[in-house]
N, C-alpha and C positions, 0 to 999 in steps of 0.2 A: 659828765662828768668831766671837771679840768684838766687837760692835759698838764700835766706841772712838770716846771723846768727842773734844775740841779735837785736832786737830793743826796740823801746822805749814806744812799745804801740802792739798787736796783729790785726788783719784785718779778723774780723770772718763773714764766710761765711753761706748760707741759703743750706739745700742739701737737696728736697724734693723728689729725688732720685736717683739712681747712676749715670747718668746722670750730672744731675745738680751737684754730687760732683764733675766729673771727670772736669766738668764747672769751678766751683771755684777754685777747687786745683792748673786747666790748668791757669790758669789767675789771682793768687798771692796772692792767699785768706794763712792766717799763720794756720785759723783753721776752722773746718765746724762745727755745728749744725744738726744733724738727729735724728729721731726718730725710731722704732722700729713699729712693724705692733701693737702694742698696748699699751696703757699708756702717750700713748703723747698729746700736746695740738695741730695737729693739723693731725685730724683722717681721714682726706678727702684727704690727700697730699698721692701721691701714697707709701712712707716708704720703711721699710726697709724690709726683711725679715733674717732670725736669719743667712741663708748662705750668705746673701749679706752682713749684719753688717759683716760679718770676711771681707769676701773680701773687704772691705770702709777702715777697721779699716786698712788691711796691705796696701792697696794703699796707705791709706794716711799716715802713717807712712815711709815709702819705700821712699817719699817723701819731709820727717821734718812736715809734719801737724798735727796736735792733732785734735784728735777726741772727739765732747763732745755729750752725750747723751742726750734725752730729755725725763725724765721719771716725765715728769710737770703738771699731772694732779690727780686732789684730787680720792683717791685711795680707794675702801669699804673693810668693813671687809672680805668680802667672794670673794673679790680678792688678798688679800695677800697670799696665798699658790704661787699663780702662777705668782706673782710679786717676791716675794721671790728668785724664779726657775729662772726670766728673769734675776734679778737685779747679782744672781752670772755669769747666762752666760757672760754678760757682764764686769764683775771680770774680767775672765778665758781668755776673748777674749783680751782685754786690751782697753780696753776704755780709753780714760783718763781723765775724766770729766765725772759726771753725775748732768745735769740738774732737778731741783726738785720745785717741788710748795707744796705739803704736809709734812706737818712737823712732822704726822709720820711716811713719808718713813725716811723724815732727818736723824730721831733721830736711826731709823732700820739701817739705811747707816752707820750712826757713831759709834755703837756699835759693827756692824759686818764685818765692812771693813774698821777701822781705814786709814789704807795706800790710799785707794782712795778720791780725788779729789771731795769734792761737790759745784755743784753755785750754786745761790738760785736763782730761775724764778724770771723773773719778774712778774710772777700771783703771788708770794710772795706779792706782793703792796707796795714792799719798795718805800718811799715819805721822807725818814729825816735820819740825821745821827745818833740817839737816834736807828731806824728799823736794820740802817746796823752793829750797836755796838751790838745791840741783837744777830743780827746771827753769827756775829763773835765767841762772846761768846759758840753758840754753834759749833765750829770746822769748818766751812763753809771754802773754800778758797777765790771762789768770790761771789758777792753778782751781780745779774743783778739789776740794777734801772731801778726806773718804770719811764716810759717814761714822767711824771709828773714835775719830776726836773729840774729845773734851772742848768743854769755852774755854778753860787754862791755855789747851794745845794750841787753839786758833791762835791765843792773845801773843803764844809766842811767836808763832809762825808769822804773824803780823809784823812784831817787834823787830825781827832779827830780816825778812826781806820785804822787797819793795813790792809784788806784784799784787793784782787786785786776788781777791780769796773770795771763792764761792761757796756757801753752805747749803746743802739740805738743810728744808724748816719743815716739811709737809711730806707725807706718803709713805708705800710702800718701805720697809728697812731690808734688806739683805741682810743674815743672818754672819754669810762668810762677807771676808773684805773680799770688794769690788776687782776685778782682774787675777783671784788669787782663789774661783770656784770651776774646780776642775771636776765635782760631781755628777752632773746634769750629762759633761762630755763623756766621762770615762764608764760610766754606766749603761746611757743611750744613744751616743755619737752628736748629741744634742750641745754645745755647745757655748756656754755664756758669754765666749770671748768670740763671740763672730753674732751675738744677736738674739740664738736661738735658744734658749736655757729653757729645760723641761719644769723648771723648780720643783726638783727632790726636797725641797726642805718645807715646802707646804705639805710631804707626806706623813703619815704616821713612823714611827717608830717609838723600841721599847729599848732602856738599858739594860746592859749584860752582861754581866759581870763573867768576864773572862775565867775564872781565874776557881772560880764557884760554879762555871755552867749552868748559868740561871739567870730569869727575867727577874728586874726590878720595876712591879708594878711604878707607876710615873699617879698621883692622887688628883693631880692637875689636869693631867689630861694625856695623851698620845703624841702632842703633834708637837713631838721634843726642838724642833729645830724650825717653829715658825712666830717670824716675830710680829706684835704690835702695829701698828702703824705711827708714824712720829708726827706726833705735834703739837707746835710753841708761840701757840698763838698767843700764849701769857707771858712768856719770853721772849718775844724778837728784841727787844731794848737790850738784853743784855747780852746776844748774840753778835749784835750791830755793833755795839761798845769794845768788845773784845775782836774787832776787826772783820768782819765779814762785809763784804758789801753786796754780795750779790747774793739774794734767800732766793730760793729753788725749791719750787715747790714737783712733787712725782706725779709721775698720771699721765703717762704717754699712749697706757692703753684704753685710759677713761673718757666718759663719754664727755659732749660738748657739756651739758648740764655739767658735772662734775665739777669740769676746767672753770666754769663761771662761780659755782660756790663756791668753791677754795682762792680761787683767786678774790672774789669782790669780798669776802670773811677779811683774808691779811691785807691786802688793800683798804680796806675799814681802821684793821687793828693798827696802819702805822700811818694814816694819817691823823689817828686819835694819837697818838704819840707824840708825833712833830707839831699837834696843832694845842696840844694841852688840853682836850678834851675826855669827856669817859664816851665809853663805849660798851654799850650790852654784850659783856663776854657770855653770857650763857648764853645768848641767842644766837650770836655766833658757833657756840659749839656746837651747839643743838642741829644747826646748818651743814657743820661739819661732818656729820656723822651719815651723812649723803653715803658716804664708803668707810666705813672703819673695820677694823679689827684687832678694836679695842686700841684706845692712846696712850702714848709712853711719850719720855721728853727725850729716852736714847740714851745716847755715851753720849750726847752735849753734855749734859745734866747729871751725870753715872746712876742710869738707873740699869740695875743688872737683873739678873734674877727670870722672878715672874713678872717683876716692873716692865722687864723688856721684851716677855715672849707671853704669844698669845696661843695658850698648850693646848684648849678644848677647842679650838674650830680656827682652820686654815682659813678661811675667806670671812664676808662682809660678817659683823656681828649687829648691824643697827645698833637702835636704839632698846630699852625694856617698853614694852607694851603692856603688859596684862600680866592677867595672871589666868589658867584653863580653871570654872569654874564646874563641867563636867564633856562628855562627849557620848555620842552619839552613832553609834555605828551601824546601824543601818541606813537610818538617814547621810550620814557622811559628815556631821557637821559637829563644830566643835563650837560652844559655848566659853564666852570671855567677860571678864573685866577687865575695864578698862584705864590703864593707867595714861591715855596718852590718845588721842584723834585715829578716828582708822577710818580710812577711804577705798570703796569698792576698787579694785585694780591694786591697790596697797598690795606689798609680796611681806609673808609672817615666814618665823620662823623656830621650831624646839630645839637644845641644845640638848643631849644627853651624854653621858661616858665616850658609849662604842658610837654614837650614831647623830647624824644632824638633823632634821625632817623640815621638809616646811614648803610651802606653795605662795601660791597668789590668790588673793582676796577675789573671785567672780562674783560670788554672791554674799552679799552681808543682808541681816533680817534686824530691826529690831523693834520687843513686842509684837512677834506674828509678821509685819509687815517690809517685805524688801525696801532698802534705802541705799544711798550712796555714798553715806556717812554715818558713823558715830562720833559721839565727843567723849570725851575723858569722863569716869567713873559709871560710865553706861553700863549693862549685860547688853552685848549682842550675839549673834549664832552668824560663825563664816561656813562654809564648802573648807573642807578639810581632808581628805583621803588616807591621811595617817592616824593610828588611834590615841588617843591625846590623857593627859589621867591629867585628873583634880591637881592644882596648886601646882602643874607645871608650868617655871615660865614663859612668854613670847615673845617675841623680837618681832620689829618690826623693822624689815633690810631692804623694804624700798617703799620709797615715800613719794603717793602719785601727784598730791602735790604739791612736793616742792619742786618736784622735778620737773612742773607746768608750769611751775613761776620763774625758774631759773632757765630754763628752754627758752623763755618769751626774751629773755639779757642775754641770749648765746650771738642775737647777727644784727639785733637793733642797733643803729649806732646811736649812742649813745656819748659821746667825747666831744667837747668843745674846744677846738681849738681858735685862741683870739688872733682874729687878722684885721686888716684895715685897708677899706676901700677908699680910692679916690677918682671918681670919675668927672670929664671935663667936657661937660658941653655947650661947647661956645660957634660965634656966629662964624657961616664961611670956614669951621675946623670938625674935622672926619671925630665923631662919639669915641672916644677914649677913656681909659681909666688906666687905673694899676692898683697891685695885691700886693702885701705882704706879710706875713709874718711874725716880724721882726728879725729873723735869718735871710728869707731868701724874700726878691721881690720880682713880680711883672709885670710885663704892657702890653698893654691892646687894643684895639682898636678894630670898630664893625665894618667901618671905611665911611660910612652914612651918613651924610650933612645933614644936621638937623635942620628944619625949614620954618619960613617965618608963621606962625598961630594962625590960625583961621580965628577959631571961638577961643580954645582955653590951651594955656600956655603949660609945659610942665613946670612942676615946681620941683623944688628942695626935698621936700615929703616925701611926692613921688617916688621921686629917682631915690630915696633912704628907702621905702614898705618896698622895692623891688628889690633893693640890693640885702636888705636885707633875710632876701629867703634863700638859707642856704640850708633846707632841710634835704635829710640823703648824705649828706658832705661831714667830713669830720668838722666844720668851721665853724663860727659863731661870729658874726660879724659885730666886734667888739666898736668899732668906730667906721663911718659910712663920709668925708668931705666931696662934698659939690660944687663944686666952680661952674656956677650956670650964670649966662648969659639970659637977659628977662626977654621974655617974649616968643619964645622959639616951642617947637612940636618936635616931639621925637616917641615913634613909636615904641609900646610895653614890649614887643616882640621884640626889638633894639636893643632894652636895656636887660632885656633875658639875656641876649644872644650875645651881649659884653660881659655880664654877670658872668655865664657858663664858658666864656671864651676864660678870664683868668682865675676862676679855680680848676677849669682843666688843667693852665699851664702852672699853677702853682702846685696841685697835687703831681704831676710830670716833674716839677722841680725839687720837688718833696724828695718821687720815690727813689730818684736817681741822686744818692748820693759823692758816689762814687764814678769817676770816669775810671774805665781800667778797660785795658784793651789785652787780649790772652797773650799768656806768657811759654805758649805749651813747644813750644820751640825753639825759646831761644834761648835757651842754655846744651849743650852737648855733653852728656858726662863721659867721665873720667874713671873706668870700669878699673880698680886694680885686679890680673887674673893670677890668682895665684896656682899652684904648681897643678894638676893633677892627679898627678904620678902617688896613689896612696900610699903612708904608711902603714906598718903590721898595728894591729890595735892595743894601747897600753889603757891597763884599768888600771884604773882608781875604785878608791873603796870610802863607805861613809860610815862612820861609826856611831852607835849610840850612847855608847858606854864602857866601859876599862874591860870589859872580860872581849866584848868583842875587836877591844885594838889589839890587846895580847895576840887574840889569836890571830888577827889581820898583819902585825910585827911576824909572826911566828912563819906565818905562808908568802912570805915576801913581796907582803903587795908595797911598791915605793911610793904613791900620793894616797896618804888618807885624811878625807876630810872628818873633824871633829864637834857631835854637834852640842852635848853637854858642854854648860857655860862652869856650870857648879865643878863639875870635876876637871876641869881643863887645868889650870895646873898640878894635879895626879897624873893627867893623861900627857904634861909634858913631861914631866921627871920619868915615867916610862919610857917612853921613846927617847930620852939621855942615856937612861939604865940600860936599853939595846943596843945603844950604838947606831939607832937608827940613821941611815943615811938618806933616808929620799925627806918627800914634807909630809909635816901635819899641818894642816888647814883647817885655823877654826870658823864654821862655819855660822855667820852672826845669824841671828832668828830675825823673818821679815818684821816684825809686829813689834820691834826691841821699841821701845822708846826711848825721846829724845836727851834723857836722863840712863834709861839701860844701854844706850850706844856708847856712854859715854863711859860705862862701867866696862864695855865688852872691850873698848879703845883702851882701857889701863891694865886690863888682862892683856890686850896681847903686845903690850907693849913692854910690861915687865916681863913677860916671859919671854920677850927679843925674836917674838915668832915677826917673821916676813910677809906674809900670803894671806889674803884671806876670802874666805866664800862669798860676795857678797847676793844678797838677794834684794836688793831696794835701791832706790835712787837715793838715797839718804846715805844709805851705805860707802857707793860710792863719792861721795860728797863727802864722808866724815875720813874714810880711810884712802885716799888718793892718792896720799904719801906712802903706799905698799904697795906690792904685785896682787893685780886683783883679777880674783876668778866668777864670770859670772853664771848666777846660776838659772838651773829651768822658769824660775820666776817668772824673768824679765821678760818670758815671755817673746821670745826672738824667732821670729816667721818668714822673717826675707832679708832676704841681703841689704837692704837700708841700715837693718837693725844689728844684723850682724855686723856690716863695716863701719860703724859706730864707734862698737867696742873693737873692733879690730885697729883700729886708727888711734884708738886709747891704748895701744900695745896691753891688753887684759893676757892676761897669761894664758886665760882661757877662753874660751866662751860655747855654756851649755843650750842648746838646741829645747828649742818647747818639746817637751809630750805629746802635744798634737800634731804634730808633722808625721806623713808617711814618708816610706823611701819614696814615691816620685818624688815628691816635692823637696828633700831635703838634697835629693839629685839633681835637683832646681837652679838650688845655691850655689854660687862660686867660692868654694872653701878652702881654708887654711887647713889640712890635717895636721897639722902641728899646732893648732890652736884650739881645735874643735872639739866639743865632747858631746854625747848625748848618754842620758841615763837607758841603763841596758837592763840592771833585774832591783825589782823591790818593792815593798808597798808604796806607792806615790800618796801625799797628799792632796785630798781631795777639799779640803776644806779648811780656812784659819779663823778663826774668829775669838773677837774679846768677848769670850764667854762661855762657860763654867756649865755643860748640860746634867753634870753630875752632882753639880750643888740646887741646882735649879730644880733638880725628881726630889732630893731629899729637903726641898725649903731650910736650906742651909745659907749662911753667910758666905763672902767671899773668906779665901782663904781657908778654909773651914779641916782642909785635912785630910779628906775621903779619898781625894784621888793617891794618897801614899799609903793608903789600906788594902787597893784592892786595883784589879784591871778592866778596864771597862771598852764596855764596845757598843753602837748601836745596831739593834739589830731592827731589817726592816722588812716589810710582809712578804720577801721570797726567800725569810731564813737568814739573808746573810750579815756578816757582820760587820763592820766598819767600828777599827779601831780608834780609841781614842787616846791622846796625849797631851797630857796637860806641861803646857810652855811656861815661860817667863810670866807673874803679876793674871794667875789665872785664865791667858791667856789659851786655846787649844786647837790643837788640831785631829781634823777626824782622816783618818786614811783610808784608802780604798779596800775592800773587800777579796777582793785578790791581788794576789803579786806580778807583778809584770817580768816579762820573762823571757828576751829578745834572745836566748845562746844562740837557737837557729837559727840568726837573721845578719850573726857578728860578718861575713863573708861579703855580702849586700853592702851592708855600713860599712866597712870598711873599701869596699871601690866607690860608693858614693861619696869619700871623702871625711868619715870619719877615724878620729884616729885616737882620741882615746871615749873608754865605755864605762859605766860607772854604776857599781854593785850598792846600794842603799840598803844596808841595814837596818831595820828598827827594832824589833822583840828576838830575833833568831838568836839561839844558844850559839857557844862556842861551836858546835858538832857542826850545829845546821853553817854557821856562816864558814868552817873548815869545807864540807861538802860544795856549797858554791862556787867557790872560789876557786876550789879547783876544776871543778867541772868548766868554769867560763876559760880559766887556764888552760885547756888541754882543749878545749875548743878554739881557741886562736893559735895554737901551733897546728890545728890538726889532730889530734893526739886522739880524738877519745875512741872507747873500747868499748865493746859488745857489755859489759858490764856498767858502764859508762852512761851508756844508752838506755836500761834497763832503770838505774834511777830517773834518768831524764821524766823518764814515763812515768816516774810513780812520783814525781815536783809535782807532774804536768796533772794526774791525777787526783791529786791532791787539790788543784784550781789553783790558775794560772790567767794571766789576759797576755793580751799582744799587746796594748793597746789600742794605737792610734798608726802603727805600724805598717799594716795593712789596707784598713778599713779608707781613715781618713775621718774629717770632721764635716758635719752640715757647715 
């Protein structure tokens, strides 16, 4: 495989282990992304030790491949000293870019290592051109777009910004926007923002009618949040033409064989596109089925509903193998009619509505004889411990032959980087030579002076033959020039020694792209210290509708956020009628499109509002002329991120709900600007997907969500409320409401100046009860009757979130 030069794209491959890295490089990746043992969003991958990282960079750079290291988790204050040492190590080691999620990490990198490229992770929840524009203004080189963006939106983002855009083109999808999913975190303490997601989206759920109190069956299956795998092998040119430079393959938890298959398939397509050659798409699609949950073109091309979701299975679907003819229960044998070849040690599966059964083919028989393979069209018997019914479809989920084939391609040197040798064999001069790849050049000499030949003199052909022996290296001798005086003798071992010397020197030079020195102690940080004197907590409230708003006005709440754009004009009219002297602040929905954001801005301008609650970086870009409140969706978990917003003079800064009391205490907070959510149902997922229309197999904008209220019921009978937002986007809320009333004094002492009560579907009476209880708690005026009400609230089901336990 020839190592190609400048291309209009980059094929970016995952490397969860060194073997996977080799598989990626040898099968055509232009760049790889990987993680060290800490701070990566795939904590359970093998990942790389410090020594392995150094080896990986040298291996890749020698072969002309870029290395991007993920530091794409949220980083706590207590971890920053360790993080700084790690980032300095990566800088000195010579990685090509750092992939980040945390804005605090980004700002530290930009200031400390201005010459090191920063790539914004998909965990930064980039959904709009406005998001890209804001991040570009911070000096990043590349933005990894959210998987929810369409080709049209990619085109718009490229048109409005000059940064490189990276787009996922193959692999697993998250149903929730990356960086905005708290489901694993709030249910089990394993935070996706810390690389520990437990994948609750791959579990069974039932759609539940909250008004009629009944479960609604799904004909397609019960994995209502499980997506198919992305596959864009037949539409890569459209994605590149839209403005994507880096084409990203997902899979840091996958095997080296999987990486080899996928990289090779996409490299074949890309080379065919740009050389205008035909390629066997069907064969490549078949190879890609090495692991799949069914394929979708995703949000890139507008797939929604059942086109997007894998409702009947959360795992590998493999491909259709054949159907059951008979099952012998006593012998534990299943008879199959094959629609594809089957080999011993393949794995097979039968999928039913309520269960998935399968196993490895340890014994394969044909016409009474034990065989190692059977071919398409044959009838065979396999060991199978589960009862199978005639006519049931059987799928192959592991292909032994395919894995063996691609296993051979994982480490074997296949690259051919063209190089040119010049060899000088001159009388009375040491044997010497040079080697160049067109960019780098090296010289060397063995010190041995050629002698006069006694019998046979060395010839140019002999020299060329020895210098062409580059097996085991990524180089191919494209040209060998020999400057030779006649009649001289040179031992073959000396020719080989010179060749090896030059190759080693060139390898070393290619592997060291950058000459960087440590900057760990270059910059002394200037911290602004705020008054540690706590202020009495002020309540802020978030209303979802006009009924809640009216009650909050009557209760004297002075700062009110408002969620519903459609009724925002009526909300403004109401506060003016009530002569409200406080602040009504619209909440800008985090998944609003660029067009939707313009609508929000138009409303805000027309209604004469001066402050907005922002939930994404694009909101900051668009509303920069307004007073801003940073919402918890911006994932502020350290002083560096907090300081960024404080220096931008945000009115208030809402800390992440994933922090515990000890972690909050580690901040250098300004109580007059610091807010925390202290009550309410927290959103655990936000998605460009509607569970309701998918279950009922309806089209977008079907209106079913207006006819009733719905939730998702899990295996523990907990119900997570579904709320439809703009353009059939959906938010899923936690089954239990956050209740931090008993922590108010502790939070106040830690520097929290504002506490938000987040109302979702509460009645006016419920709003009044909660607000009055919190008002009394702030004043230390709770009565015995109040405590009895608090006991009832707790008995109905609450959560303290992470305030005590913290996240993994």
